[in-house]
PDB file with SEQRES, HELIX, SHEET and CRYST1 records, atoms N, CA, C and O in Angstrom:
SEQRES   1 A   89  UNK UNK UNK UNK UNK UNK UNK UNK UNK UNK UNK UNK UNK          
SEQRES   2 A   89  UNK UNK UNK UNK UNK UNK UNK UNK UNK UNK UNK UNK UNK          
SEQRES   3 A   89  UNK UNK UNK UNK UNK UNK UNK UNK UNK UNK UNK UNK UNK          
SEQRES   4 A   89  UNK UNK UNK UNK UNK UNK UNK UNK UNK UNK UNK UNK UNK          
SEQRES   5 A   89  UNK UNK UNK UNK UNK UNK UNK UNK UNK UNK UNK UNK UNK          
SEQRES   6 A   89  UNK UNK UNK UNK UNK UNK UNK UNK UNK UNK UNK UNK UNK          
SEQRES   7 A   89  UNK UNK UNK UNK UNK UNK UNK UNK UNK UNK UNK                  
HELIX    1 AA1 UNK A    2  UNK A   88  1                                  87    
CRYST1    1.000    1.000    1.000  90.00  90.00  90.00 P 1           1          
ATOM      1  N   UNK A   1     -38.372-292.505-112.801  1.00  0.00           N  
ATOM      2  CA  UNK A   1     -37.893-291.250-113.238  1.00  0.00           C  
ATOM      3  C   UNK A   1     -38.971-290.327-113.633  1.00  0.00           C  
ATOM      4  O   UNK A   1     -38.840-289.127-113.394  1.00  0.00           O  
ATOM      5  N   UNK A   2     -40.122-290.823-114.270  1.00  0.00           N  
ATOM      6  CA  UNK A   2     -41.089-289.849-114.553  1.00  0.00           C  
ATOM      7  C   UNK A   2     -41.712-289.116-113.307  1.00  0.00           C  
ATOM      8  O   UNK A   2     -42.091-287.946-113.367  1.00  0.00           O  
ATOM      9  N   UNK A   3     -41.784-289.861-112.219  1.00  0.00           N  
ATOM     10  CA  UNK A   3     -42.309-289.272-110.998  1.00  0.00           C  
ATOM     11  C   UNK A   3     -41.369-288.095-110.503  1.00  0.00           C  
ATOM     12  O   UNK A   3     -41.831-287.050-110.044  1.00  0.00           O  
ATOM     13  N   UNK A   4     -40.018-288.346-110.630  1.00  0.00           N  
ATOM     14  CA  UNK A   4     -39.116-287.348-110.292  1.00  0.00           C  
ATOM     15  C   UNK A   4     -39.200-286.136-111.181  1.00  0.00           C  
ATOM     16  O   UNK A   4     -39.138-284.993-110.729  1.00  0.00           O  
ATOM     17  N   UNK A   5     -39.344-286.417-112.455  1.00  0.00           N  
ATOM     18  CA  UNK A   5     -39.549-285.207-113.481  1.00  0.00           C  
ATOM     19  C   UNK A   5     -40.752-284.360-113.123  1.00  0.00           C  
ATOM     20  O   UNK A   5     -40.765-283.130-113.173  1.00  0.00           O  
ATOM     21  N   UNK A   6     -41.831-285.188-112.732  1.00  0.00           N  
ATOM     22  CA  UNK A   6     -43.095-284.499-112.389  1.00  0.00           C  
ATOM     23  C   UNK A   6     -42.907-283.612-111.190  1.00  0.00           C  
ATOM     24  O   UNK A   6     -43.328-282.455-111.191  1.00  0.00           O  
ATOM     25  N   UNK A   7     -42.257-284.161-110.134  1.00  0.00           N  
ATOM     26  CA  UNK A   7     -42.025-283.432-108.928  1.00  0.00           C  
ATOM     27  C   UNK A   7     -41.080-282.262-109.121  1.00  0.00           C  
ATOM     28  O   UNK A   7     -41.264-281.207-108.513  1.00  0.00           O  
ATOM     29  N   UNK A   8     -40.055-282.439-109.973  1.00  0.00           N  
ATOM     30  CA  UNK A   8     -39.232-281.319-110.283  1.00  0.00           C  
ATOM     31  C   UNK A   8     -39.955-280.214-111.027  1.00  0.00           C  
ATOM     32  O   UNK A   8     -39.757-279.020-110.800  1.00  0.00           O  
ATOM     33  N   UNK A   9     -40.824-280.692-111.947  1.00  0.00           N  
ATOM     34  CA  UNK A   9     -41.601-279.751-112.705  1.00  0.00           C  
ATOM     35  C   UNK A   9     -42.522-278.887-111.778  1.00  0.00           C  
ATOM     36  O   UNK A   9     -42.594-277.665-111.912  1.00  0.00           O  
ATOM     37  N   UNK A  10     -43.206-279.570-110.854  1.00  0.00           N  
ATOM     38  CA  UNK A  10     -44.044-279.028-109.936  1.00  0.00           C  
ATOM     39  C   UNK A  10     -43.268-277.995-108.921  1.00  0.00           C  
ATOM     40  O   UNK A  10     -43.774-276.942-108.532  1.00  0.00           O  
ATOM     41  N   UNK A  11     -42.025-278.434-108.570  1.00  0.00           N  
ATOM     42  CA  UNK A  11     -41.208-277.498-107.746  1.00  0.00           C  
ATOM     43  C   UNK A  11     -40.867-276.257-108.454  1.00  0.00           C  
ATOM     44  O   UNK A  11     -40.850-275.167-107.883  1.00  0.00           O  
ATOM     45  N   UNK A  12     -40.565-276.441-109.840  1.00  0.00           N  
ATOM     46  CA  UNK A  12     -40.246-275.297-110.645  1.00  0.00           C  
ATOM     47  C   UNK A  12     -41.400-274.315-110.742  1.00  0.00           C  
ATOM     48  O   UNK A  12     -41.264-273.092-110.693  1.00  0.00           O  
ATOM     49  N   UNK A  13     -42.576-274.980-110.888  1.00  0.00           N  
ATOM     50  CA  UNK A  13     -43.786-274.091-111.057  1.00  0.00           C  
ATOM     51  C   UNK A  13     -44.051-273.328-109.859  1.00  0.00           C  
ATOM     52  O   UNK A  13     -44.438-272.161-109.905  1.00  0.00           O  
ATOM     53  N   UNK A  14     -43.825-274.040-108.663  1.00  0.00           N  
ATOM     54  CA  UNK A  14     -44.140-273.399-107.389  1.00  0.00           C  
ATOM     55  C   UNK A  14     -43.177-272.256-107.159  1.00  0.00           C  
ATOM     56  O   UNK A  14     -43.544-271.195-106.653  1.00  0.00           O  
ATOM     57  N   UNK A  15     -41.966-272.494-107.534  1.00  0.00           N  
ATOM     58  CA  UNK A  15     -40.968-271.305-107.453  1.00  0.00           C  
ATOM     59  C   UNK A  15     -41.416-270.226-108.414  1.00  0.00           C  
ATOM     60  O   UNK A  15     -41.444-269.067-108.000  1.00  0.00           O  
ATOM     61  N   UNK A  16     -41.766-270.495-109.644  1.00  0.00           N  
ATOM     62  CA  UNK A  16     -42.242-269.624-110.586  1.00  0.00           C  
ATOM     63  C   UNK A  16     -43.405-268.658-109.921  1.00  0.00           C  
ATOM     64  O   UNK A  16     -43.393-267.427-109.923  1.00  0.00           O  
ATOM     65  N   UNK A  17     -44.390-269.504-109.366  1.00  0.00           N  
ATOM     66  CA  UNK A  17     -45.634-268.905-108.796  1.00  0.00           C  
ATOM     67  C   UNK A  17     -45.153-268.053-107.688  1.00  0.00           C  
ATOM     68  O   UNK A  17     -45.607-266.911-107.618  1.00  0.00           O  
ATOM     69  N   UNK A  18     -44.343-268.436-106.862  1.00  0.00           N  
ATOM     70  CA  UNK A  18     -43.844-267.618-105.548  1.00  0.00           C  
ATOM     71  C   UNK A  18     -43.166-266.268-106.189  1.00  0.00           C  
ATOM     72  O   UNK A  18     -43.331-265.153-105.694  1.00  0.00           O  
ATOM     73  N   UNK A  19     -42.467-266.499-107.229  1.00  0.00           N  
ATOM     74  CA  UNK A  19     -41.679-265.266-107.771  1.00  0.00           C  
ATOM     75  C   UNK A  19     -42.792-264.356-108.259  1.00  0.00           C  
ATOM     76  O   UNK A  19     -42.752-263.160-107.969  1.00  0.00           O  
ATOM     77  N   UNK A  20     -43.792-264.862-108.992  1.00  0.00           N  
ATOM     78  CA  UNK A  20     -44.813-263.969-109.558  1.00  0.00           C  
ATOM     79  C   UNK A  20     -45.613-263.331-108.468  1.00  0.00           C  
ATOM     80  O   UNK A  20     -45.960-262.157-108.588  1.00  0.00           O  
ATOM     81  N   UNK A  21     -45.921-264.023-107.428  1.00  0.00           N  
ATOM     82  CA  UNK A  21     -46.635-263.498-106.142  1.00  0.00           C  
ATOM     83  C   UNK A  21     -45.867-262.384-105.553  1.00  0.00           C  
ATOM     84  O   UNK A  21     -46.407-261.352-105.157  1.00  0.00           O  
ATOM     85  N   UNK A  22     -44.515-262.624-105.498  1.00  0.00           N  
ATOM     86  CA  UNK A  22     -43.638-261.613-104.831  1.00  0.00           C  
ATOM     87  C   UNK A  22     -43.653-260.288-105.695  1.00  0.00           C  
ATOM     88  O   UNK A  22     -43.759-259.166-105.200  1.00  0.00           O  
ATOM     89  N   UNK A  23     -43.545-260.529-106.923  1.00  0.00           N  
ATOM     90  CA  UNK A  23     -43.590-259.451-107.988  1.00  0.00           C  
ATOM     91  C   UNK A  23     -44.819-258.659-107.895  1.00  0.00           C  
ATOM     92  O   UNK A  23     -44.842-257.428-107.879  1.00  0.00           O  
ATOM     93  N   UNK A  24     -45.864-259.450-107.833  1.00  0.00           N  
ATOM     94  CA  UNK A  24     -47.202-258.790-107.804  1.00  0.00           C  
ATOM     95  C   UNK A  24     -47.387-258.004-106.437  1.00  0.00           C  
ATOM     96  O   UNK A  24     -47.955-256.913-106.384  1.00  0.00           O  
ATOM     97  N   UNK A  25     -46.879-258.632-105.384  1.00  0.00           N  
ATOM     98  CA  UNK A  25     -47.039-257.977-104.030  1.00  0.00           C  
ATOM     99  C   UNK A  25     -46.140-256.683-103.972  1.00  0.00           C  
ATOM    100  O   UNK A  25     -46.537-255.678-103.381  1.00  0.00           O  
ATOM    101  N   UNK A  26     -44.961-256.736-104.581  1.00  0.00           N  
ATOM    102  CA  UNK A  26     -44.144-255.653-104.657  1.00  0.00           C  
ATOM    103  C   UNK A  26     -44.633-254.485-105.538  1.00  0.00           C  
ATOM    104  O   UNK A  26     -44.391-253.313-105.252  1.00  0.00           O  
ATOM    105  N   UNK A  27     -45.303-254.850-106.577  1.00  0.00           N  
ATOM    106  CA  UNK A  27     -45.913-253.866-107.600  1.00  0.00           C  
ATOM    107  C   UNK A  27     -47.091-253.244-106.796  1.00  0.00           C  
ATOM    108  O   UNK A  27     -47.235-252.022-106.766  1.00  0.00           O  
ATOM    109  N   UNK A  28     -47.919-254.078-106.156  1.00  0.00           N  
ATOM    110  CA  UNK A  28     -49.047-253.572-105.294  1.00  0.00           C  
ATOM    111  C   UNK A  28     -48.555-252.473-104.245  1.00  0.00           C  
ATOM    112  O   UNK A  28     -49.100-251.384-104.066  1.00  0.00           O  
ATOM    113  N   UNK A  29     -47.455-252.943-103.601  1.00  0.00           N  
ATOM    114  CA  UNK A  29     -46.901-252.011-102.578  1.00  0.00           C  
ATOM    115  C   UNK A  29     -46.462-250.753-103.103  1.00  0.00           C  
ATOM    116  O   UNK A  29     -46.687-249.672-102.559  1.00  0.00           O  
ATOM    117  N   UNK A  30     -45.741-250.938-104.323  1.00  0.00           N  
ATOM    118  CA  UNK A  30     -45.276-249.699-105.059  1.00  0.00           C  
ATOM    119  C   UNK A  30     -46.481-248.842-105.488  1.00  0.00           C  
ATOM    120  O   UNK A  30     -46.455-247.617-105.362  1.00  0.00           O  
ATOM    121  N   UNK A  31     -47.564-249.517-106.009  1.00  0.00           N  
ATOM    122  CA  UNK A  31     -48.627-248.705-106.442  1.00  0.00           C  
ATOM    123  C   UNK A  31     -49.349-247.978-105.237  1.00  0.00           C  
ATOM    124  O   UNK A  31     -49.862-246.873-105.412  1.00  0.00           O  
ATOM    125  N   UNK A  32     -49.378-248.582-104.077  1.00  0.00           N  
ATOM    126  CA  UNK A  32     -49.897-247.968-102.847  1.00  0.00           C  
ATOM    127  C   UNK A  32     -49.019-246.819-102.446  1.00  0.00           C  
ATOM    128  O   UNK A  32     -49.557-245.807-101.995  1.00  0.00           O  
ATOM    129  N   UNK A  33     -47.796-246.882-102.562  1.00  0.00           N  
ATOM    130  CA  UNK A  33     -46.797-245.886-102.165  1.00  0.00           C  
ATOM    131  C   UNK A  33     -46.976-244.737-103.198  1.00  0.00           C  
ATOM    132  O   UNK A  33     -47.012-243.565-102.824  1.00  0.00           O  
ATOM    133  N   UNK A  34     -47.084-245.084-104.469  1.00  0.00           N  
ATOM    134  CA  UNK A  34     -47.276-244.043-105.419  1.00  0.00           C  
ATOM    135  C   UNK A  34     -48.613-243.255-105.248  1.00  0.00           C  
ATOM    136  O   UNK A  34     -48.645-242.028-105.350  1.00  0.00           O  
ATOM    137  N   UNK A  35     -49.670-243.984-104.995  1.00  0.00           N  
ATOM    138  CA  UNK A  35     -51.047-243.322-104.774  1.00  0.00           C  
ATOM    139  C   UNK A  35     -50.899-242.441-103.537  1.00  0.00           C  
ATOM    140  O   UNK A  35     -51.431-241.331-103.517  1.00  0.00           O  
ATOM    141  N   UNK A  36     -50.198-242.899-102.513  1.00  0.00           N  
ATOM    142  CA  UNK A  36     -50.012-242.061-101.239  1.00  0.00           C  
ATOM    143  C   UNK A  36     -49.351-240.764-101.586  1.00  0.00           C  
ATOM    144  O   UNK A  36     -49.767-239.685-101.163  1.00  0.00           O  
ATOM    145  N   UNK A  37     -48.197-240.913-102.452  1.00  0.00           N  
ATOM    146  CA  UNK A  37     -47.404-239.772-102.772  1.00  0.00           C  
ATOM    147  C   UNK A  37     -48.179-238.789-103.579  1.00  0.00           C  
ATOM    148  O   UNK A  37     -48.077-237.576-103.395  1.00  0.00           O  
ATOM    149  N   UNK A  38     -49.003-239.361-104.531  1.00  0.00           N  
ATOM    150  CA  UNK A  38     -49.852-238.507-105.356  1.00  0.00           C  
ATOM    151  C   UNK A  38     -50.949-237.738-104.536  1.00  0.00           C  
ATOM    152  O   UNK A  38     -51.254-236.578-104.815  1.00  0.00           O  
ATOM    153  N   UNK A  39     -51.518-238.434-103.524  1.00  0.00           N  
ATOM    154  CA  UNK A  39     -52.442-237.774-102.694  1.00  0.00           C  
ATOM    155  C   UNK A  39     -51.881-236.726-101.924  1.00  0.00           C  
ATOM    156  O   UNK A  39     -52.490-235.661-101.824  1.00  0.00           O  
ATOM    157  N   UNK A  40     -50.706-236.918-101.327  1.00  0.00           N  
ATOM    158  CA  UNK A  40     -49.984-235.959-100.562  1.00  0.00           C  
ATOM    159  C   UNK A  40     -49.665-234.657-101.447  1.00  0.00           C  
ATOM    160  O   UNK A  40     -49.730-233.531-100.954  1.00  0.00           O  
ATOM    161  N   UNK A  41     -49.340-234.871-102.695  1.00  0.00           N  
ATOM    162  CA  UNK A  41     -48.941-233.885-103.640  1.00  0.00           C  
ATOM    163  C   UNK A  41     -50.213-233.070-103.954  1.00  0.00           C  
ATOM    164  O   UNK A  41     -50.205-231.839-103.954  1.00  0.00           O  
ATOM    165  N   UNK A  42     -51.280-233.796-104.216  1.00  0.00           N  
ATOM    166  CA  UNK A  42     -52.612-233.184-104.468  1.00  0.00           C  
ATOM    167  C   UNK A  42     -53.026-232.329-103.295  1.00  0.00           C  
ATOM    168  O   UNK A  42     -53.515-231.210-103.451  1.00  0.00           O  
ATOM    169  N   UNK A  43     -52.830-232.853-102.180  1.00  0.00           N  
ATOM    170  CA  UNK A  43     -53.329-232.109-100.924  1.00  0.00           C  
ATOM    171  C   UNK A  43     -52.459-230.770-100.757  1.00  0.00           C  
ATOM    172  O   UNK A  43     -52.976-229.691-100.466  1.00  0.00           O  
ATOM    173  N   UNK A  44     -51.204-230.933-100.954  1.00  0.00           N  
ATOM    174  CA  UNK A  44     -50.383-229.770-100.933  1.00  0.00           C  
ATOM    175  C   UNK A  44     -50.702-228.777-101.926  1.00  0.00           C  
ATOM    176  O   UNK A  44     -50.670-227.581-101.638  1.00  0.00           O  
ATOM    177  N   UNK A  45     -51.010-229.192-103.083  1.00  0.00           N  
ATOM    178  CA  UNK A  45     -51.432-228.157-104.177  1.00  0.00           C  
ATOM    179  C   UNK A  45     -52.731-227.526-103.812  1.00  0.00           C  
ATOM    180  O   UNK A  45     -52.937-226.328-104.007  1.00  0.00           O  
ATOM    181  N   UNK A  46     -53.595-228.319-103.289  1.00  0.00           N  
ATOM    182  CA  UNK A  46     -54.971-227.839-102.868  1.00  0.00           C  
ATOM    183  C   UNK A  46     -54.812-226.734-101.800  1.00  0.00           C  
ATOM    184  O   UNK A  46     -55.429-225.672-101.891  1.00  0.00           O  
ATOM    185  N   UNK A  47     -53.996-227.005-100.820  1.00  0.00           N  
ATOM    186  CA  UNK A  47     -53.634-226.092 -99.711  1.00  0.00           C  
ATOM    187  C   UNK A  47     -53.035-224.754-100.321  1.00  0.00           C  
ATOM    188  O   UNK A  47     -53.397-223.637 -99.949  1.00  0.00           O  
ATOM    189  N   UNK A  48     -52.154-224.971-101.222  1.00  0.00           N  
ATOM    190  CA  UNK A  48     -51.441-223.859-101.869  1.00  0.00           C  
ATOM    191  C   UNK A  48     -52.465-223.001-102.569  1.00  0.00           C  
ATOM    192  O   UNK A  48     -52.437-221.778-102.434  1.00  0.00           O  
ATOM    193  N   UNK A  49     -53.395-223.624-103.336  1.00  0.00           N  
ATOM    194  CA  UNK A  49     -54.384-222.860-104.127  1.00  0.00           C  
ATOM    195  C   UNK A  49     -55.286-222.244-103.144  1.00  0.00           C  
ATOM    196  O   UNK A  49     -55.602-221.069-103.329  1.00  0.00           O  
ATOM    197  N   UNK A  50     -55.761-222.898-102.088  1.00  0.00           N  
ATOM    198  CA  UNK A  50     -56.584-222.165-101.096  1.00  0.00           C  
ATOM    199  C   UNK A  50     -55.948-220.977-100.569  1.00  0.00           C  
ATOM    200  O   UNK A  50     -56.551-219.913-100.427  1.00  0.00           O  
ATOM    201  N   UNK A  51     -54.628-221.173-100.255  1.00  0.00           N  
ATOM    202  CA  UNK A  51     -53.972-220.068 -99.571  1.00  0.00           C  
ATOM    203  C   UNK A  51     -53.907-218.826-100.576  1.00  0.00           C  
ATOM    204  O   UNK A  51     -54.068-217.671-100.183  1.00  0.00           O  
ATOM    205  N   UNK A  52     -53.677-219.138-101.803  1.00  0.00           N  
ATOM    206  CA  UNK A  52     -53.485-218.061-102.884  1.00  0.00           C  
ATOM    207  C   UNK A  52     -54.937-217.441-103.114  1.00  0.00           C  
ATOM    208  O   UNK A  52     -55.061-216.245-103.378  1.00  0.00           O  
ATOM    209  N   UNK A  53     -55.973-218.251-103.009  1.00  0.00           N  
ATOM    210  CA  UNK A  53     -57.342-217.846-103.054  1.00  0.00           C  
ATOM    211  C   UNK A  53     -57.670-216.888-101.969  1.00  0.00           C  
ATOM    212  O   UNK A  53     -58.165-215.786-102.208  1.00  0.00           O  
ATOM    213  N   UNK A  54     -57.392-217.315-100.767  1.00  0.00           N  
ATOM    214  CA  UNK A  54     -57.549-216.382 -99.549  1.00  0.00           C  
ATOM    215  C   UNK A  54     -56.825-215.162 -99.697  1.00  0.00           C  
ATOM    216  O   UNK A  54     -57.362-214.101 -99.378  1.00  0.00           O  
ATOM    217  N   UNK A  55     -55.578-215.203-100.179  1.00  0.00           N  
ATOM    218  CA  UNK A  55     -54.814-214.036-100.295  1.00  0.00           C  
ATOM    219  C   UNK A  55     -55.375-213.046-101.247  1.00  0.00           C  
ATOM    220  O   UNK A  55     -55.306-211.838-101.022  1.00  0.00           O  
ATOM    221  N   UNK A  56     -55.954-213.565-102.353  1.00  0.00           N  
ATOM    222  CA  UNK A  56     -56.581-212.741-103.510  1.00  0.00           C  
ATOM    223  C   UNK A  56     -57.862-212.155-102.816  1.00  0.00           C  
ATOM    224  O   UNK A  56     -58.131-210.958-102.926  1.00  0.00           O  
ATOM    225  N   UNK A  57     -58.643-213.018-102.104  1.00  0.00           N  
ATOM    226  CA  UNK A  57     -59.851-212.514-101.438  1.00  0.00           C  
ATOM    227  C   UNK A  57     -59.529-211.368-100.514  1.00  0.00           C  
ATOM    228  O   UNK A  57     -60.194-210.333-100.523  1.00  0.00           O  
ATOM    229  N   UNK A  58     -58.495-211.567 -99.712  1.00  0.00           N  
ATOM    230  CA  UNK A  58     -58.002-210.436 -98.740  1.00  0.00           C  
ATOM    231  C   UNK A  58     -57.711-209.290 -99.476  1.00  0.00           C  
ATOM    232  O   UNK A  58     -58.147-208.210 -99.077  1.00  0.00           O  
ATOM    233  N   UNK A  59     -56.935-209.371-100.650  1.00  0.00           N  
ATOM    234  CA  UNK A  59     -56.502-208.236-101.469  1.00  0.00           C  
ATOM    235  C   UNK A  59     -57.774-207.563-102.038  1.00  0.00           C  
ATOM    236  O   UNK A  59     -57.845-206.335-102.074  1.00  0.00           O  
ATOM    237  N   UNK A  60     -58.756-208.332-102.471  1.00  0.00           N  
ATOM    238  CA  UNK A  60     -59.962-207.755-102.886  1.00  0.00           C  
ATOM    239  C   UNK A  60     -60.698-206.944-101.955  1.00  0.00           C  
ATOM    240  O   UNK A  60     -61.197-205.866-102.279  1.00  0.00           O  
ATOM    241  N   UNK A  61     -60.786-207.508-100.653  1.00  0.00           N  
ATOM    242  CA  UNK A  61     -61.523-206.826 -99.627  1.00  0.00           C  
ATOM    243  C   UNK A  61     -60.677-205.561 -99.245  1.00  0.00           C  
ATOM    244  O   UNK A  61     -61.231-204.492 -98.986  1.00  0.00           O  
ATOM    245  N   UNK A  62     -59.434-205.706 -99.222  1.00  0.00           N  
ATOM    246  CA  UNK A  62     -58.584-204.450 -98.956  1.00  0.00           C  
ATOM    247  C   UNK A  62     -58.780-203.399 -99.977  1.00  0.00           C  
ATOM    248  O   UNK A  62     -58.974-202.231 -99.637  1.00  0.00           O  
ATOM    249  N   UNK A  63     -58.734-203.778-101.255  1.00  0.00           N  
ATOM    250  CA  UNK A  63     -59.016-202.863-102.379  1.00  0.00           C  
ATOM    251  C   UNK A  63     -60.401-202.238-102.322  1.00  0.00           C  
ATOM    252  O   UNK A  63     -60.581-201.079-102.696  1.00  0.00           O  
ATOM    253  N   UNK A  64     -61.352-202.986-101.868  1.00  0.00           N  
ATOM    254  CA  UNK A  64     -62.718-202.469-101.770  1.00  0.00           C  
ATOM    255  C   UNK A  64     -62.794-201.429-100.672  1.00  0.00           C  
ATOM    256  O   UNK A  64     -63.410-200.378-100.848  1.00  0.00           O  
ATOM    257  N   UNK A  65     -62.140-201.731 -99.485  1.00  0.00           N  
ATOM    258  CA  UNK A  65     -62.066-200.856 -98.325  1.00  0.00           C  
ATOM    259  C   UNK A  65     -61.335-199.482 -98.816  1.00  0.00           C  
ATOM    260  O   UNK A  65     -61.745-198.367 -98.495  1.00  0.00           O  
ATOM    261  N   UNK A  66     -60.316-199.693 -99.553  1.00  0.00           N  
ATOM    262  CA  UNK A  66     -59.474-198.528-100.027  1.00  0.00           C  
ATOM    263  C   UNK A  66     -60.279-197.650-100.975  1.00  0.00           C  
ATOM    264  O   UNK A  66     -60.231-196.422-100.899  1.00  0.00           O  
ATOM    265  N   UNK A  67     -61.044-198.319-101.898  1.00  0.00           N  
ATOM    266  CA  UNK A  67     -61.912-197.534-102.757  1.00  0.00           C  
ATOM    267  C   UNK A  67     -63.022-196.789-102.080  1.00  0.00           C  
ATOM    268  O   UNK A  67     -63.371-195.670-102.455  1.00  0.00           O  
ATOM    269  N   UNK A  68     -63.632-197.499-100.965  1.00  0.00           N  
ATOM    270  CA  UNK A  68     -64.655-196.851-100.232  1.00  0.00           C  
ATOM    271  C   UNK A  68     -64.035-195.690 -99.432  1.00  0.00           C  
ATOM    272  O   UNK A  68     -64.649-194.624 -99.398  1.00  0.00           O  
ATOM    273  N   UNK A  69     -62.887-195.817 -98.800  1.00  0.00           N  
ATOM    274  CA  UNK A  69     -62.134-194.698 -98.155  1.00  0.00           C  
ATOM    275  C   UNK A  69     -61.981-193.590 -99.191  1.00  0.00           C  
ATOM    276  O   UNK A  69     -62.328-192.457 -98.856  1.00  0.00           O  
ATOM    277  N   UNK A  70     -61.508-193.795-100.386  1.00  0.00           N  
ATOM    278  CA  UNK A  70     -61.219-192.668-101.339  1.00  0.00           C  
ATOM    279  C   UNK A  70     -62.441-192.055-101.759  1.00  0.00           C  
ATOM    280  O   UNK A  70     -62.472-190.836-101.929  1.00  0.00           O  
ATOM    281  N   UNK A  71     -63.592-192.870-101.969  1.00  0.00           N  
ATOM    282  CA  UNK A  71     -64.798-192.241-102.350  1.00  0.00           C  
ATOM    283  C   UNK A  71     -65.371-191.350-101.211  1.00  0.00           C  
ATOM    284  O   UNK A  71     -65.937-190.291-101.481  1.00  0.00           O  
ATOM    285  N   UNK A  72     -65.230-191.757-100.036  1.00  0.00           N  
ATOM    286  CA  UNK A  72     -65.681-190.956 -98.860  1.00  0.00           C  
ATOM    287  C   UNK A  72     -64.857-189.642 -98.854  1.00  0.00           C  
ATOM    288  O   UNK A  72     -65.375-188.530 -98.742  1.00  0.00           O  
ATOM    289  N   UNK A  73     -63.582-189.862 -98.979  1.00  0.00           N  
ATOM    290  CA  UNK A  73     -62.731-188.482 -98.923  1.00  0.00           C  
ATOM    291  C   UNK A  73     -63.003-187.641-100.049  1.00  0.00           C  
ATOM    292  O   UNK A  73     -62.967-186.419 -99.906  1.00  0.00           O  
ATOM    293  N   UNK A  74     -63.294-188.207-101.246  1.00  0.00           N  
ATOM    294  CA  UNK A  74     -63.641-187.400-102.444  1.00  0.00           C  
ATOM    295  C   UNK A  74     -65.008-186.735-102.184  1.00  0.00           C  
ATOM    296  O   UNK A  74     -65.195-185.552-102.471  1.00  0.00           O  
ATOM    297  N   UNK A  75     -65.928-187.488-101.654  1.00  0.00           N  
ATOM    298  CA  UNK A  75     -67.206-186.756-101.355  1.00  0.00           C  
ATOM    299  C   UNK A  75     -67.181-185.713-100.297  1.00  0.00           C  
ATOM    300  O   UNK A  75     -67.923-184.730-100.297  1.00  0.00           O  
ATOM    301  N   UNK A  76     -66.254-185.991 -99.360  1.00  0.00           N  
ATOM    302  CA  UNK A  76     -66.146-184.885 -98.323  1.00  0.00           C  
ATOM    303  C   UNK A  76     -65.445-183.651 -98.912  1.00  0.00           C  
ATOM    304  O   UNK A  76     -65.788-182.517 -98.576  1.00  0.00           O  
ATOM    305  N   UNK A  77     -64.408-183.896 -99.840  1.00  0.00           N  
ATOM    306  CA  UNK A  77     -63.845-182.766-100.553  1.00  0.00           C  
ATOM    307  C   UNK A  77     -64.818-182.009-101.344  1.00  0.00           C  
ATOM    308  O   UNK A  77     -64.863-180.779-101.313  1.00  0.00           O  
ATOM    309  N   UNK A  78     -65.675-182.809-102.124  1.00  0.00           N  
ATOM    310  CA  UNK A  78     -66.593-182.152-102.990  1.00  0.00           C  
ATOM    311  C   UNK A  78     -67.666-181.327-102.180  1.00  0.00           C  
ATOM    312  O   UNK A  78     -68.085-180.246-102.594  1.00  0.00           O  
ATOM    313  N   UNK A  79     -68.079-181.898-101.012  1.00  0.00           N  
ATOM    314  CA  UNK A  79     -69.017-181.143-100.141  1.00  0.00           C  
ATOM    315  C   UNK A  79     -68.346-179.845 -99.595  1.00  0.00           C  
ATOM    316  O   UNK A  79     -68.949-178.777 -99.483  1.00  0.00           O  
ATOM    317  N   UNK A  80     -67.128-180.031 -99.289  1.00  0.00           N  
ATOM    318  CA  UNK A  80     -66.406-178.865 -98.732  1.00  0.00           C  
ATOM    319  C   UNK A  80     -66.220-177.720 -99.758  1.00  0.00           C  
ATOM    320  O   UNK A  80     -66.277-176.534 -99.435  1.00  0.00           O  
ATOM    321  N   UNK A  81     -65.987-178.175-101.054  1.00  0.00           N  
ATOM    322  CA  UNK A  81     -65.887-177.240-102.069  1.00  0.00           C  
ATOM    323  C   UNK A  81     -67.171-176.526-102.392  1.00  0.00           C  
ATOM    324  O   UNK A  81     -67.191-175.324-102.659  1.00  0.00           O  
ATOM    325  N   UNK A  82     -68.362-177.374-102.360  1.00  0.00           N  
ATOM    326  CA  UNK A  82     -69.517-176.757-102.651  1.00  0.00           C  
ATOM    327  C   UNK A  82     -69.989-175.821-101.460  1.00  0.00           C  
ATOM    328  O   UNK A  82     -70.652-174.803-101.661  1.00  0.00           O  
ATOM    329  N   UNK A  83     -69.637-176.201-100.350  1.00  0.00           N  
ATOM    330  CA  UNK A  83     -70.034-175.412 -99.168  1.00  0.00           C  
ATOM    331  C   UNK A  83     -69.178-174.083 -99.134  1.00  0.00           C  
ATOM    332  O   UNK A  83     -69.650-173.027 -98.713  1.00  0.00           O  
ATOM    333  N   UNK A  84     -67.970-174.201 -99.576  1.00  0.00           N  
ATOM    334  CA  UNK A  84     -67.074-173.079 -99.684  1.00  0.00           C  
ATOM    335  C   UNK A  84     -67.405-172.122-100.840  1.00  0.00           C  
ATOM    336  O   UNK A  84     -67.141-170.920-100.784  1.00  0.00           O  
ATOM    337  N   UNK A  85     -67.995-172.713-101.889  1.00  0.00           N  
ATOM    338  CA  UNK A  85     -68.381-171.850-103.165  1.00  0.00           C  
ATOM    339  C   UNK A  85     -69.701-171.183-102.689  1.00  0.00           C  
ATOM    340  O   UNK A  85     -69.947-170.032-103.053  1.00  0.00           O  
ATOM    341  N   UNK A  86     -70.490-171.811-101.953  1.00  0.00           N  
ATOM    342  CA  UNK A  86     -71.837-171.223-101.566  1.00  0.00           C  
ATOM    343  C   UNK A  86     -71.626-170.003-100.593  1.00  0.00           C  
ATOM    344  O   UNK A  86     -72.328-168.993-100.636  1.00  0.00           O  
ATOM    345  N   UNK A  87     -70.617-170.195 -99.734  1.00  0.00           N  
ATOM    346  CA  UNK A  87     -70.350-169.242 -98.611  1.00  0.00           C  
ATOM    347  C   UNK A  87     -69.785-167.893 -99.400  1.00  0.00           C  
ATOM    348  O   UNK A  87     -69.957-166.783 -98.896  1.00  0.00           O  
ATOM    349  N   UNK A  88     -69.203-168.034-100.477  1.00  0.00           N  
ATOM    350  CA  UNK A  88     -68.635-166.730-101.183  1.00  0.00           C  
ATOM    351  C   UNK A  88     -69.586-166.132-102.045  1.00  0.00           C  
ATOM    352  O   UNK A  88     -69.378-164.996-102.468  1.00  0.00           O  
ATOM    353  N   UNK A  89     -70.698-166.819-102.383  1.00  0.00           N  
ATOM    354  CA  UNK A  89     -71.548-166.208-103.334  1.00  0.00           C  
ATOM    355  C   UNK A  89     -72.465-165.157-102.681  1.00  0.00           C  
ATOM    356  O   UNK A  89     -73.271-164.528-103.368  1.00  0.00           O  
TER     357      UNK A  89                                                      
END                                                                             
């Protein structure tokens, strides 16, 4: 009888070990899945931030071009006024 008890005890331990291994494997796969999800989310956020940064950079360049155009227009008007004023003097 003691031999049967020992074998039954070992079989129970084997089942417990298999259950533990299965649980560990499932947790590991779940962690891999979660890490993959987080990486995809991080990549999407990075792409979104880059896109926003590029839009801001484009807006800045557009604003600089507009300011340059206005300055040239203002300088041309100022020159025209000065030329006009000198012609009447």
